[in-house]
C-alpha positions in Angstrom: 131.2 71.4 35.3 129.4 71.7 31.6 131.1 71.0 28.2 130.6 74.8 27.3 132.3 75.9 30.4 135.2 73.6 29.7 135.3 75.1 25.8 135.3 78.4 27.4 138.5 77.5 29.7 140.0 75.8 26.6 140.0 79.3 24.8 141.3 81.1 27.7 144.2 78.6 27.8 144.8 79.0 24.0 145.2 82.7 24.5 147.4 82.5 27.4 149.8 80.3 25.2 149.5 83.1 22.6 150.5 85.8 25.0 153.6 83.7 25.9 154.7 83.3 22.3 154.0 86.8 21.4 156.4 87.9 24.0 159.0 85.4 23.7 159.2 86.5 19.9 159.0 90.2 20.5 161.8 90.0 23.4 164.3 87.6 21.7 165.8 90.3 19.5 166.9 92.0 22.8 169.0 88.8 23.6 170.4 88.6 20.2 171.4 92.1 20.1 175.2 91.9 20.6 175.4 88.9 18.0 173.4 90.7 15.6 175.2 93.9 15.6 178.4 92.5 15.3 177.8 90.2 12.5 175.9 92.9 10.6 178.3 95.6 11.6 175.4 97.7 13.3 176.0 100.7 15.6 174.0 101.4 18.8 172.0 104.0 17.2 171.3 101.3 14.2 169.9 98.9 16.5 167.9 101.7 18.1 166.5 102.3 15.1 165.6 98.6 14.6 163.9 98.4 18.0 162.0 101.6 17.0 160.9 100.1 13.8 158.8 97.5 15.7 157.0 100.0 18.0 156.3 102.1 14.9 154.7 99.0 13.1 153.0 98.1 16.2 151.4 101.4 16.9 150.3 102.1 13.2 148.5 99.0 13.0 146.6 98.8 16.3 143.5 100.2 15.0 143.2 98.7 11.6 144.0 95.4 13.4 141.3 95.9 16.0 138.7 97.0 13.0 139.7 93.7 11.1 138.9 91.6 14.1 135.7 93.5 14.6 134.9 93.0 10.9 135.9 89.4 10.0 136.2 87.7 13.5 139.0 86.9 15.7 139.4 83.3 14.2 140.6 84.6 11.1 142.5 87.6 12.3 144.4 85.6 14.8 145.1 82.8 12.7 146.4 85.2 10.0 148.6 87.5 12.2 150.1 84.8 14.5 151.3 83.1 11.3 152.3 86.4 9.7 154.5 87.3 12.7 156.1 83.9 13.0 157.1 84.1 9.3 158.8 87.7 9.8 160.3 86.3 13.4 162.1 83.4 10.9 162.9 86.4 8.4 164.5 88.2 11.3 167.3 85.4 11.3 167.6 85.7 7.7 168.2 89.5 7.5 171.4 90.7 5.7 171.6 94.2 6.7 170.2 97.1 8.2 167.5 97.9 5.6 166.0 94.3 5.4 166.1 94.2 9.4 164.0 97.5 9.5 161.4 96.3 7.2 161.2 93.0 8.8 160.7 94.2 12.2 158.4 96.9 11.1 156.2 94.3 9.7 156.7 92.0 12.6 155.7 95.0 14.8 152.2 95.5 12.5 151.6 91.9 12.6 151.7 91.6 16.3 149.7 94.5 16.8 146.4 92.8 16.5 147.1 90.1 19.0 145.4 91.7 22.0 142.5 93.6 20.4 141.7 90.4 18.7 141.8 88.7 22.1 139.5 91.3 23.4 137.0 90.4 20.5 137.1 86.7 21.8 136.3 87.7 25.2 133.5 89.9 24.2 132.0 87.3 21.8 132.8 84.2 24.1 132.5 85.6 27.7 130.1 87.0 30.1 131.1 90.4 32.0 131.7 88.7 35.4 134.5 86.4 33.6 136.4 89.0 31.7 138.6 90.0 34.4 140.3 86.7 35.3 140.5 86.2 31.5 142.6 89.8 30.9 144.6 88.9 34.0 145.6 85.4 32.6 146.5 86.8 29.0 148.7 89.7 30.0 150.3 87.6 33.0 151.1 84.9 30.2 152.6 88.1 28.2 155.0 89.2 31.4 156.0 85.3 31.7 156.9 85.4 28.0 158.9 88.3 28.6 160.8 86.7 31.4 161.2 83.4 29.9 162.6 84.9 26.4 165.9 85.8 27.8 167.1 82.5 29.2 165.2 80.4 26.4 166.5 82.4 23.7 170.1 82.4 25.3 170.0 78.7 25.1 168.8 78.6 21.4 171.5 80.8 20.5 174.4 79.1 22.2 173.2 75.7 20.7 172.4 76.9 16.9 173.4 80.5 16.7 171.4 83.5 16.6 170.2 82.9 12.9 168.7 79.4 13.5 167.3 80.7 16.9 164.9 82.9 14.9 163.9 80.0 12.5 163.1 77.9 15.8 161.2 80.4 17.4 158.7 80.8 14.3 157.7 77.2 14.8 155.4 77.4 17.9 153.6 80.4 16.2 152.7 78.4 13.1 151.7 75.4 15.3 149.2 77.7 17.3 147.7 79.5 14.1 146.9 76.3 12.5 145.4 74.8 15.7 143.5 78.1 16.2 142.0 78.3 12.8 140.9 74.6 12.8 139.5 74.6 16.4 137.8 77.9 17.1 134.7 79.4 16.3 133.8 83.3 16.4 131.0 82.4 18.6 130.0 79.7 21.0 127.7 77.3 19.4 124.2 78.8 19.3 124.7 82.0 20.9 126.2 84.3 18.1 122.7 86.2 17.6 122.4 86.6 21.4 125.8 88.4 21.6 125.3 90.3 18.5 122.0 91.7 20.2 123.5 93.0 23.1 126.3 95.0 21.3 126.5 98.6 21.4 124.3 100.4 18.6 126.5 103.8 18.6 128.5 104.7 15.7 132.1 104.1 15.9 133.0 107.7 15.6 130.8 108.8 18.3 132.4 105.9 20.5 135.7 107.2 19.5 134.8 110.8 20.8 133.0 109.4 23.9 134.4 110.4 27.6 134.5 106.7 28.3 137.1 106.2 25.5 139.2 109.4 26.1 139.4 108.4 30.0 140.6 104.8 28.9 143.3 106.0 26.4 144.4 108.7 29.0 144.9 106.2 32.0 146.6 103.6 29.4 148.9 105.9 28.3 150.0 106.8 32.0 150.3 103.1 32.6 152.7 102.4 29.7 154.6 105.3 30.7 155.7 103.8 34.0 155.5 100.3 32.5 158.0 101.1 29.8 160.7 102.3 32.5 160.3 98.8 34.4 161.3 96.9 31.2 163.6 99.1 29.3 165.6 101.4 31.5 165.5 99.8 34.8 168.4 97.2 33.9 170.8 99.9 32.7 169.7 102.1 35.7 170.5 99.5 38.1 174.0 99.1 36.6 174.9 102.5 36.3 173.5 103.5 39.8 174.6 100.6 42.0 177.7 99.4 39.9 176.0 96.1 39.5 177.4 93.4 37.0 175.5 92.3 34.2 174.5 89.1 35.6 173.3 90.8 38.9 171.2 93.3 37.1 169.6 90.6 35.1 168.7 88.5 38.0 167.3 91.5 39.7 165.3 92.8 36.8 163.4 89.4 36.8 161.5 89.9 40.0 159.4 92.8 38.8 158.3 90.7 35.8 157.2 88.1 38.3 155.3 90.5 40.3 153.7 92.0 37.6 152.4 88.6 36.3 151.0 87.7 39.8 149.4 91.3 39.9 147.5 90.5 36.7 146.0 87.2 38.3 145.2 89.0 41.5 143.4 92.0 39.7 141.6 89.7 37.3 140.0 88.0 40.2 139.5 91.1 42.0 137.6 92.5 39.0 135.3 89.4 38.7 134.7 89.0 42.5 133.4 92.7 42.8 131.3 92.2 40.0 129.5 89.3 41.3 129.0 91.3 44.7 126.9 94.2 45.5 130.1 96.5 44.8 129.7 95.6 40.9 129.7 99.6 40.3 133.3 99.4 41.6 134.4 96.3 39.8 136.5 98.2 37.2 137.2 101.4 39.1 138.7 100.2 42.5 141.6 98.0 41.1 142.5 100.7 38.7 142.5 103.2 41.3 144.4 100.9 43.8 146.9 99.9 41.0 147.9 103.6 40.4 148.4 104.4 43.8 150.6 101.5 44.2 152.5 102.3 41.2 152.9 106.1 42.1 154.5 104.8 45.6 156.6 102.4 43.8 158.0 104.6 41.3 158.7 107.4 43.7 160.4 105.3 46.1 162.6 103.5 43.1 164.1 107.2 42.6 164.9 107.6 46.4 166.6 104.0 47.0 170.2 103.8 48.0 170.5 100.1 47.6 169.8 97.8 44.6 167.6 95.7 46.7 165.5 98.3 47.9 165.2 99.9 44.2 164.3 96.5 43.0 161.5 96.1 45.7 160.2 99.7 44.5 160.3 98.9 41.0 158.5 95.4 41.7 155.8 97.6 43.7 155.6 100.1 40.9 154.8 97.1 38.1 152.6 95.6 40.5 150.7 98.5 40.6 150.7 99.0 36.9 149.7 95.5 36.0 146.6 95.7 38.4 145.1 98.4 36.1 145.4 96.2 32.7 142.5 93.9 33.5 140.1 96.4 34.4 141.1 98.6 31.7 140.6 95.8 29.0 137.4 94.9 30.7 135.9 98.4 30.9 136.8 98.7 27.1 134.7 95.6 26.6 131.7 97.0 28.9 131.3 99.9 26.4 132.7 98.8 23.3 130.2 96.4 22.3 130.6 95.3 18.7 133.6 97.7 18.4 135.4 96.3 21.1 138.2 95.1 18.8 138.7 98.6 17.5 138.3 100.6 20.8 140.4 98.0 22.7 143.0 98.7 19.9 143.0 102.6 20.3 143.2 102.2 24.0 146.3 100.0 23.4 147.9 102.6 20.8 147.8 105.2 23.4 149.7 103.0 25.5 152.3 102.8 22.7 152.6 106.6 22.9 153.1 106.3 26.6 155.8 103.9 26.0 157.5 106.0 23.5 157.2 109.3 25.7 158.7 107.1 28.4 161.7 105.9 26.3 162.5 109.5 25.6 161.7 111.1 28.8 164.0 109.1 30.9 167.4 110.2 28.9 166.2 113.6 28.3 165.3 114.6 31.9 168.6 112.9 33.0 170.5 115.2 30.7 168.3 118.4 31.5 168.6 117.9 35.3 171.7 115.8 35.7 169.8 113.2 37.9 167.1 110.6 37.4 164.9 112.2 40.3 163.0 114.3 37.8 161.8 111.2 35.5 160.6 109.4 38.8 158.8 112.1 40.0 157.2 113.0 36.9 156.1 109.5 36.7 154.7 109.4 40.1 152.6 112.4 39.5 151.2 111.1 36.3 150.1 107.9 38.2 148.5 110.1 40.7 146.5 111.8 38.2 145.3 108.4 36.6 143.9 107.8 39.9 141.4 110.8 39.3 141.0 109.7 35.6 139.8 106.2 37.1 137.8 107.9 39.5 135.8 109.4 36.9 135.4 106.0 35.0 131.7 104.9 35.9 131.0 101.3 35.1 129.1 100.8 32.0 126.1 98.5 32.6 124.3 98.3 29.3 125.3 94.8 28.9 124.8 93.5 32.5 121.6 91.8 32.2 122.4 90.3 28.8 125.7 88.7 29.8 124.5 87.4 33.1 121.8 85.7 31.0 124.3 84.6 28.6 126.3 82.9 31.4 123.3 81.1 32.8 122.5 79.7 29.2 126.3 78.6 28.8 126.4 76.9 32.0 
């Protein structure tokens, strides 16, 4: 293994750690909800507004942060935003009331928005097309593992130090990561900046936004997040209410889908790269995406029909496994046609996913009130996932960079 290959793997490891930190910091406030609302006298409605403030900041800042990564490079962008969200993580612990908490969580969401689009730009600059599948798989498996680790890790910090100091401590890993990234990372591998830039798409950003590949990528990612959000938000209270579980039992059950999702990211990433290297290159993005949405449709439909909590959790696990299988090909697809706008276009796709999460968060309670049952939501989600299979069928692989990236891989060793 060459020095250049070792350097690429070090970059992927750094971004895996980034996604761990990101989701631990993001999910911590859920564990602290009761303590925060009690000390600051906040109702559930007020805490809902706090959670929404993050989502709003995250969605609004997606495209600007992706554009910034394309403009100045992922070195400065990632170092800046990780340092910023770490500061806002600490300031969460210093909040004195509703207004300060709303402002801090909005800015925290805006800072975190650039993490995945900037990572996409790193992969475009550093990795040939045949390595981008597993790179995205590692990145997003780290996110799910971070989400799973956040609950027990923050609970330990909270019990030992209290919720305010727990947020102060959570800020430290991000600051360390930002400093190390800024010192050690460069926007391009040594001696390859010109080669990578030359392979980038020459189409204008406006035409890229309006192109059918971009619209299809955004549509399927919106649908994927519609199902994903139910698995990480409403699943736990649904299990509590439907099957009369204790909070401990529901929390334990809720961990399994996250683990399955992390495994799915790795499997999908390997499948994407394996197909790319084979004579089935044209299916390297499309096939994992289609299979993933088929599994998600079956899983989310079965979740609504389950009569025991074990079967329900198995169904949710299948649904999340399927959705996470679509993540690696989605981001690899954006890199294929995004070129020098990879950060911006990836951010636009991720913003569409935020819209899907918002719709899901509201659709579940609304459909339940309207129909008197949760079945309507599960049937709707299953139908949308089948629609996404058709969307992926029309997402042909873009080979504009194929020869250049293969040549680049050989040069990098």
